C-alpha positions in Angstrom: -25.1 -10.7 -15.8 -24.3 -10.6 -12.2 -21.4 -10.2 -10.1 -20.7 -12.7 -7.2 -18.7 -12.0 -4.2 -16.9 -14.9 -3.1 -13.8 -15.6 -1.3 -12.7 -18.8 -3.1 -13.6 -17.9 -6.9 -12.0 -20.9 -8.3 -14.0 -23.1 -6.2 -17.2 -21.3 -7.1 -16.2 -21.8 -10.7 -15.9 -25.8 -10.4 -19.0 -26.0 -8.5 -20.9 -23.8 -10.9 -21.9 -21.1 -8.9 -20.2 -18.8 -11.1 -19.6 -19.2 -14.7 -16.6 -17.1 -15.3 -14.0 -15.7 -13.3 -10.1 -14.2 -14.1 -7.4 -15.5 -11.7 -3.7 -16.7 -10.9 -3.3 -19.6 -13.4 -1.5 -21.8 -10.8 -4.7 -22.6 -8.6 -6.5 -23.1 -12.1 -3.8 -25.3 -13.2 -4.6 -27.4 -10.0 -8.0 -27.4 -10.4 -7.7 -29.1 -13.8 -5.2 -31.6 -12.5 -8.2 -32.6 -9.7 -10.6 -32.9 -12.6 -12.8 -29.9 -11.9 -15.0 -29.0 -14.7 -13.2 -26.0 -15.6 -11.6 -24.5 -18.9 -9.1 -21.7 -19.7 -9.9 -19.6 -22.5 -7.2 -16.8 -22.6 -4.0 -15.0 -20.8 -5.2 -11.9 -19.4 -2.0 -10.0 -18.2 1.5 -10.8 -16.9 2.9 -9.5 -13.4 0.9 -8.4 -10.7 2.5 -9.6 -8.0 5.9 -8.7 -5.9 8.0 -10.7 -3.4 8.8 -8.2 -0.8 11.4 -9.1 1.8 13.7 -7.8 4.5 17.2 -6.7 3.8 18.3 -10.1 4.5 16.4 -11.5 1.4 18.3 -10.6 -1.9 17.2 -13.3 -4.1 14.4 -16.2 -3.8 17.2 -18.7 -2.7 17.2 -16.5 0.5 13.9 -17.9 1.5 15.1 -21.1 2.5 14.6 -21.6 6.2 12.9 -18.5 6.2 9.1 -17.4 7.2 7.0 -15.6 4.2 3.3 -14.7 4.3 0.5 -15.3 1.8 -3.0 -14.1 2.1 -4.2 -17.5 0.9 -2.8 -20.9 1.9 -3.6 -23.0 -1.0 -4.7 -20.0 -3.1 -3.2 -17.9 -5.9 -0.3 -16.4 -3.9 0.7 -19.5 -2.6 0.8 -21.2 -5.9 3.1 -18.3 -7.4 5.4 -18.5 -4.2 5.6 -22.4 -4.8 6.5 -21.9 -8.4 9.3 -19.3 -7.5 10.9 -21.5 -5.0 10.5 -24.9 -7.2 12.3 -22.8 -10.3 15.3 -22.3 -8.2 15.2 -25.8 -6.7 13.9 -25.1 -3.3 11.0 -27.5 -1.8 8.3 -24.9 -0.8 7.1 -27.9 1.5 10.1 -28.5 3.3 12.3 -25.4 2.7 9.9 -22.4 3.6 7.7 -21.8 6.2 4.7 -20.2 4.5 2.1 -18.8 6.7 -1.3 -17.1 6.1 -2.2 -13.7 7.3 -4.4 -11.1 5.9 -2.4 -8.3 3.7 -2.7 -5.6 6.3 -1.3 -8.0 9.1 1.4 -9.4 7.0 2.5 -5.9 6.1 2.8 -5.0 9.9 4.7 -8.3 10.6 7.1 -7.5 7.8 7.7 -4.0 9.0 8.4 -5.5 12.5 10.7 -8.0 10.8 8.6 -10.9 12.6 8.3 -12.4 9.1 11.1 -12.5 6.3 9.0 -12.1 3.1 5.6 -11.4 2.1 4.0 -11.9 -1.6 2.2 -8.7 -2.5 -0.4 -8.0 -4.9 -2.1 -4.6 -5.9 -2.8 -2.4 -3.6 -0.6 -4.4 -1.1 2.8 -3.6 -3.2 1.9 0.2 -3.7 1.3 0.5 -0.1 4.7 -1.3 1.2 6.5 1.1 -1.0 4.9 4.1 -0.1 5.5 3.1 3.7 9.0 2.3 2.8 8.4 -1.2 4.3 10.8 -4.1 3.1 12.2 -4.2 -0.6 11.2 -6.1 -3.8 13.2 -9.2 -4.4 11.0 -10.2 -7.3 8.7 -8.1 -9.5 6.7 -10.6 -11.9 5.8 -7.5 -14.2 9.7 -6.7 -14.9 12.2 -9.7 -13.9 12.5 -12.8 -16.1 10.9 -15.5 -16.4 7.9 -14.3 -14.4 7.4 -11.5 -16.9 7.3 -14.0 -20.0 4.5 -15.5 -18.7 0.5 -14.7 -17.8 -0.2 -14.5 -14.0 -3.5 -14.2 -14.3 -6.2 -16.1 -17.0 -9.6 -16.1 -18.0 -11.4 -19.4 -17.0 -15.1 -20.6 -17.4 -17.1 -23.5 -16.2 -16.9 -26.1 -19.0 -20.7 -26.8 -18.9 -21.3 -23.0 -19.5 -19.1 -23.2 -22.4 -20.5 -26.1 -24.0 -24.1 -25.0 -23.3 -23.7 -21.2 -24.4 -20.7 -21.0 -26.9 -21.8 -17.5 -27.8 -22.1 -16.0 -24.6 -18.6 -17.5 -23.6 -17.2 -16.0 -26.4 -19.0 -12.5 -25.9 -18.0 -12.4 -22.3 -14.4 -13.2 -23.3 -14.4 -10.4 -25.9 -15.9 -7.9 -23.0 -12.8 -8.8 -20.6 -10.4 -8.3 -23.4 -11.7 -5.2 -24.1 -11.7 -3.9 -20.6 -8.1 -4.8 -20.5 -7.6 -2.6 -23.5 -9.4 0.4 -21.5 -7.3 -0.5 -18.7 -3.9 0.2 -20.9 -5.3 3.4 -22.7 -7.2 5.0 -19.9 -5.7 4.1 -16.5 -7.2 6.9 -14.8 -10.8 6.1 -15.8 -10.1 2.2 -14.6 -8.7 3.5 -11.2 -11.8 5.9 -10.8 -14.2 2.6 -11.8 -12.5 0.7 -9.0 -13.1 3.0 -6.3 -16.7 4.0 -7.5 -17.8 0.2 -7.5 -16.1 -0.1 -3.9 -13.3 -2.4 -5.1 -10.7 0.0 -3.8 -10.8 2.6 -1.4 -7.5 4.4 -2.5 -7.6 6.2 -5.8 -3.9 7.1 -5.9 -3.1 3.5 -5.1 -5.3 2.2 -7.9 -3.9 4.4 -10.3 -0.4 3.7 -9.4 -1.1 -0.1 -9.9 -3.0 0.5 -13.1 -0.2 2.6 -14.4 2.5 -0.1 -13.2 0.4 -2.7 -14.9 0.0 -0.5 -18.3 2.7 -2.5 -20.2 1.2 -6.0 -19.5 -2.3 -5.2 -20.5 -1.7 -5.8 -24.2 0.2 -9.0 -23.9 -3.1 -11.2 -24.5 -2.5 -10.1 -28.2 1.1 -11.8 -28.3 1.9 -14.1 -25.3 1.1 -17.6 -25.8 -1.3 -19.0 -23.2 -0.1 -22.5 -23.8 3.2 -21.7 -22.9 2.0 -20.1 -19.5 0.2 -23.2 -18.8 3.0 -25.3 -19.7 5.7 -23.6 -17.7 3.5 -23.5 -14.5 2.4 -26.8 -14.5 6.0 -28.2 -15.0 6.8 -26.0 -11.9 3.9 -27.2 -9.9 4.5 -30.6 -10.5 8.0 -30.2 -9.2 6.7 -28.6 -6.2 4.4 -31.5 -5.8 1.0 -29.6 -5.9 -0.2 -31.4 -9.2 0.1 -35.0 -10.3 -0.4 -34.7 -14.1 2.1 -33.6 -16.7 1.6 -30.1 -18.3 0.6 -31.6 -21.7 -2.4 -33.5 -19.8 -3.3 -30.5 -18.1 -3.3 -28.2 -21.3 -5.3 -31.0 -23.2 -8.1 -31.5 -20.6 -8.4 -27.9 -19.3 -7.7 -25.3 -22.0 -9.6 -24.1 -25.2 -8.0 -21.4 -27.3 -10.2 -21.2 -30.0 -12.4 -18.1 -29.1 -9.0 -16.4 -28.3 -7.8 -17.3 -31.8 -10.8 -15.7 -33.1 -10.9 -12.7 -31.1 -7.3 -12.0 -32.0 -8.0 -11.7 -35.6 -11.3 -9.7 -34.9 -9.6 -7.2 -32.4 -6.3 -6.6 -34.3 -6.9 -2.7 -34.0 
């Protein structure tokens, strides 16, 4: 097995450059809608992103007419923001000025109040709180309905799953076991992130792991199909997908390995 560094994991998955990704469910649903050859196999965890705003932003509806930064126009955080807006009746294409900035730049602009909000993921959210920049409007780990659904899921290239079902099952099992390690041993997980160069701040990594701890076991009892139905419906309302949630689910998901692993990994 080898790890591949790429700025667009979901596109690399569709092209066959990589076989397995863990990624936000929104962009994965968009890919299925486009007909990309990917299949979602499992939920991973809920709630790793936070909407952080200036004092004028107290709710998602307050974003109407405002400027909000994401790190990836057309990517994961953009899709999450679009779903949040659509859920309360705001058209993200017309009602919000969504701009792209690297995380460090977005945090600086938020501190200077040159933007009104930023959709932050670890370790950005932890750094914003440490620096007392803005305030948390939505925490998807804690606030409903976001806390009731997965944000990140496991997806694989369809051809890989068809040609190598045993390897696909083993890969999914390894990922889910790693999720359990994150829940049981957050210090070990944080140290691993730093040692491998995925994070340069142990304290931020550890804080993120501890904040996510309650979500790491949800793959056992949350229904990933509910997540795909919820996000696909909202993305359809936002004009980002054309097909119905049921078509997205039937064409782009396969839960058989997950059902088997839930039985195998009960303890």
